[in-house]
C-alpha positions in Angstrom: 0.0 0.0 0.0 1.4 3.4 -1.0 0.5 6.5 1.0 0.7 10.0 -0.2 1.7 12.9 2.0 0.1 16.2 1.3 2.0 19.3 1.8 0.4 22.7 2.1 2.2 25.9 1.2 0.9 28.8 3.2 1.9 32.4 2.8 2.3 34.1 6.1 1.6 37.7 6.3 3.7 39.7 8.8 2.1 40.7 12.0 2.6 44.1 13.6 5.3 42.9 15.9 7.1 40.7 13.3 9.9 42.4 11.3 10.7 40.8 8.0 12.7 43.5 6.3 15.0 46.3 7.6 16.3 49.1 5.5 19.0 51.5 6.9 19.4 54.5 4.7 23.0 55.7 4.0 22.7 58.9 6.0 21.8 56.9 9.1 24.7 54.6 8.7 27.1 57.5 8.1 25.8 59.4 11.1 26.1 56.4 13.5 29.7 55.7 12.3 30.6 59.4 12.6 29.2 59.6 16.2 31.1 56.4 17.2 34.4 57.7 15.8 34.0 61.1 17.5 32.9 59.7 20.9 34.0 56.1 21.5 36.8 55.2 19.0 39.7 53.5 20.8 37.9 53.4 24.2 35.4 51.2 26.0 32.8 53.9 25.9 29.5 53.4 24.1 28.0 55.6 21.5 24.2 56.1 22.0 21.7 57.5 19.6 18.1 57.4 18.3 16.8 55.9 15.0 13.9 57.7 13.4 11.8 56.0 10.7 8.7 54.0 9.9 7.3 50.5 10.5 4.7 49.2 8.2 3.6 45.6 7.5 6.8 44.1 8.9 9.1 46.5 7.1 11.3 48.9 9.1 12.8 51.9 7.3 15.4 53.8 9.4 15.4 57.2 7.7 17.3 59.5 10.1 19.2 59.4 13.4 20.7 61.6 16.0 23.3 61.2 18.7 22.6 61.3 22.4 25.3 62.7 24.7 25.7 60.8 27.9 28.2 59.9 30.6 28.6 56.6 32.4 29.6 56.0 36.0 29.7 52.9 38.3 26.6 53.7 40.3 24.3 54.6 37.4 25.4 52.8 34.2 23.8 55.3 31.8 22.9 58.9 32.4 21.5 61.1 29.7 23.1 64.5 29.7 21.0 67.4 28.5 23.5 70.1 27.5 20.8 72.7 26.8 20.1 73.3 30.5 
């Protein structure tokens, strides 16, 4: 007796929390690399920043970014420094 196995192919649509594609625009990559080289190159410091963009149907587009100045100490690992005040 020969049995046949059926295979079903289903196309899964991305949910709101599932990322299937990420695009980082060149300006974002350049800005992040520049910030790292100015702040943390050759040290154990971290470079921190914010990505700005859109999320739609499982696709993330990072369109812009900016650096966040901060200092680290042993008691409080990360402290955001607002230099405007």
